[in-house]
C-alpha positions as CSV (number, residue, x, y, z in Angstrom):
1,M,119.0,198.2,233.7
2,S,116.3,198.4,231.2
3,R,115.5,201.6,229.6
4,Q,112.0,203.0,230.1
5,I,109.7,204.0,227.1
6,V,106.3,205.5,227.8
7,L,103.2,204.0,225.9
8,A,100.8,206.7,225.1
9,S,98.0,204.3,225.8
10,G,96.2,202.8,228.8
11,N,95.3,199.7,226.6
12,K,96.6,196.7,228.6
13,G,96.5,194.5,225.5
14,K,98.8,196.8,223.6
15,L,101.0,197.2,226.7
16,K,101.4,193.5,227.0
17,E,102.0,193.2,223.3
18,F,104.8,195.8,223.1
19,N,106.5,194.4,226.3
20,Q,106.7,190.9,224.7
21,V,108.4,192.2,221.4
22,L,110.6,194.9,222.9
23,G,111.8,193.2,226.1
24,N,114.7,191.6,224.1
25,L,116.1,195.1,223.3
26,G,116.5,196.1,227.1
27,V,113.4,198.2,226.8
28,E,110.6,198.4,229.4
29,V,107.3,199.8,228.1
30,V,105.3,201.6,231.0
31,P,101.8,203.0,230.6
32,Q,101.4,206.6,230.5
33,S,98.8,206.1,233.4
34,Q,101.8,205.2,235.6
35,F,102.5,208.9,235.5
36,N,99.2,210.3,235.6
37,V,99.2,211.3,232.1
38,P,95.7,212.1,230.9
39,D,94.8,211.0,227.2
40,A,95.8,213.3,224.4
41,A,93.1,215.0,222.5
42,E,93.1,213.0,219.2
43,T,92.4,216.0,217.0
44,G,94.5,214.7,214.1
45,L,92.5,213.5,210.8
46,S,94.9,210.7,210.1
47,F,96.4,207.7,212.1
48,V,99.8,209.4,211.7
49,E,98.9,212.8,213.0
50,N,97.0,211.2,216.1
51,A,99.8,209.0,216.8
52,I,102.4,211.8,216.7
53,L,100.0,214.0,219.0
54,K,99.9,211.2,221.5
55,A,103.5,210.5,221.4
56,R,104.5,214.1,221.9
57,H,102.1,214.5,224.6
58,A,103.3,211.8,226.8
59,C,106.9,213.0,226.1
60,Q,106.1,216.4,227.1
61,L,104.4,215.2,230.6
62,T,107.1,212.5,231.5
63,G,110.2,213.8,230.0
64,L,110.8,210.2,228.6
65,P,110.7,209.0,225.1
66,A,107.4,207.7,224.0
67,L,105.7,205.2,222.0
68,A,102.3,205.9,220.4
69,D,100.1,203.8,218.3
70,D,97.2,204.8,216.3
71,S,95.2,202.0,214.5
72,G,91.9,201.3,213.5
73,L,89.7,199.4,211.0
74,E,88.8,200.6,207.5
75,V,85.8,199.2,205.9
76,D,85.6,199.8,202.2
77,A,81.5,199.7,202.0
78,L,81.8,202.5,204.6
79,N,84.0,204.6,202.7
80,G,86.9,203.9,205.0
81,A,84.8,204.2,208.5
82,P,85.1,203.8,211.3
83,G,89.0,204.8,210.5
84,I,90.5,207.0,213.2
85,Y,87.4,206.8,215.1
86,S,87.3,203.0,215.6
87,A,87.9,203.2,219.3
88,R,84.8,205.6,219.8
89,F,82.9,204.4,217.0
90,A,79.6,203.9,219.0
91,G,80.2,207.0,221.3
92,P,82.8,208.4,223.6
93,N,82.6,205.6,226.1
94,A,81.9,202.7,223.7
95,T,82.9,199.2,224.5
96,D,84.4,196.8,222.2
97,T,81.1,195.3,222.0
98,D,79.3,198.3,221.3
99,N,81.5,199.2,218.4
100,N,81.1,195.8,216.9
101,H,77.4,195.7,217.1
102,K,77.3,199.3,215.5
103,L,79.5,197.9,212.6
104,L,77.1,195.0,211.9
105,Q,74.2,197.2,211.9
106,L,75.7,199.4,209.5
107,L,76.8,196.5,207.2
108,E,73.4,194.8,207.5
109,G,72.3,193.2,204.0
110,T,75.8,193.8,202.6
111,S,77.1,190.8,200.6
112,P,80.4,189.1,201.7
113,E,82.2,190.5,198.6
114,Q,81.4,193.9,199.6
115,R,82.8,193.5,203.2
116,S,86.5,193.9,202.4
117,A,88.2,195.9,205.2
118,R,91.7,196.2,206.5
119,F,93.4,197.1,209.8
120,R,95.9,199.7,209.8
121,C,98.6,200.6,212.3
122,V,100.8,203.5,212.7
123,L,103.5,203.4,215.5
124,V,105.4,206.7,216.5
125,F,108.5,206.7,218.6
126,M,109.8,210.0,219.7
127,R,113.0,210.6,221.7
128,H,111.8,213.8,223.3
129,A,108.8,216.2,222.8
130,E,110.8,218.4,220.3
131,D,112.1,215.4,218.2
132,P,111.9,216.7,214.7
133,T,112.4,213.3,213.1
134,P,110.1,210.8,215.0
135,L,110.2,207.2,213.9
136,I,107.2,206.2,212.1
137,C,106.2,202.7,211.2
138,Q,103.2,201.5,209.4
139,G,101.4,198.3,208.8
140,S,98.0,197.1,207.1
141,W,96.2,193.9,207.2
142,E,93.6,193.0,204.6
143,G,90.6,190.9,205.3
144,Q,86.8,190.9,205.3
145,I,84.1,191.8,207.9
146,L,82.2,188.6,209.2
147,P,78.4,188.6,209.8
148,L,78.7,187.4,213.6
149,P,81.6,187.7,216.1
150,Q,83.8,184.5,216.5
151,G,86.7,183.9,219.0
152,E,87.7,184.9,222.4
153,N,91.3,186.4,221.8
154,G,92.4,189.7,220.8
155,F,90.5,193.0,221.4
156,G,88.6,195.7,219.4
157,Y,87.3,194.4,216.0
158,D,89.3,191.1,216.2
159,P,86.0,188.9,216.4
160,L,84.6,190.4,213.2
161,F,87.8,190.2,211.1
162,L,88.1,187.4,208.8
163,V,91.8,186.7,208.2
164,P,92.4,185.8,204.7
165,G,93.3,182.4,203.8
166,L,92.8,181.0,207.2
167,D,89.0,181.3,207.2
168,I,88.9,182.1,211.0
169,A,88.4,185.4,213.0
170,S,91.4,187.4,214.0
171,A,90.0,186.7,217.6
172,Q,90.5,182.9,216.9
173,L,94.3,183.3,216.4
174,P,96.7,182.4,219.2
175,P,98.4,185.6,220.1
176,E,101.9,184.6,218.8
177,Q,100.4,183.9,215.3
178,K,98.5,187.1,215.5
179,N,101.6,189.2,216.4
180,K,103.4,187.8,213.3
181,I,100.9,188.5,210.6
182,S,98.6,191.6,212.0
183,H,98.8,195.3,211.1
184,R,100.4,196.0,214.7
185,G,102.7,193.0,214.1
186,Q,104.0,194.4,210.7
187,A,104.5,197.8,212.3
188,V,106.4,196.4,215.3
189,Q,108.7,194.4,213.1
190,Q,109.7,197.5,211.4
191,L,110.0,199.2,214.8
192,I,112.4,196.5,216.1
193,R,114.4,196.8,213.0
194,M,114.6,200.6,213.3
195,I,114.5,201.5,216.8
196,P,118.1,200.5,217.9
197,A,119.3,203.5,215.9
198,Y,117.1,205.6,217.9
199,L,117.7,204.4,221.4
């Protein structure tokens, strides 16, 4: 019998990724939408704060352990924006395409050397809503912002993120390869190493 962990997100891409990597640990990751849990208000000012808010919210409303991920893109030429606002960069109901379009508009005329950026990911696992020591895992992935979207894989800003050393966009990587080297991949590897002690 697998143990259930609630994912504090409705993102199908993330749900699939987490089930792929945590399935071997006898864990089934289920979306919070299955319990009609509304999204938590992301009022934190950092990825860590927001991930904790989301995990605690899911624990409170389901009574199950919860896993939350807060991640985003930091672009140096934009002083770290979109950062924690990555998902809603172009507005509250923005699509990935809207966000990518806004990013390209803001970077218009910026030279390739000044387009350095990184994806950041913070994963928080809480055993229960009052967990005083949640498990916090972090990863970051350095790269550059491309002038035009490329590739069909991934989600979010993947089509604009140039992977260092490979000269292709993150959206052109096969999922298995992306999961090994990405910001989320790094955070998930930490999670896999550390979560057994928490289960």
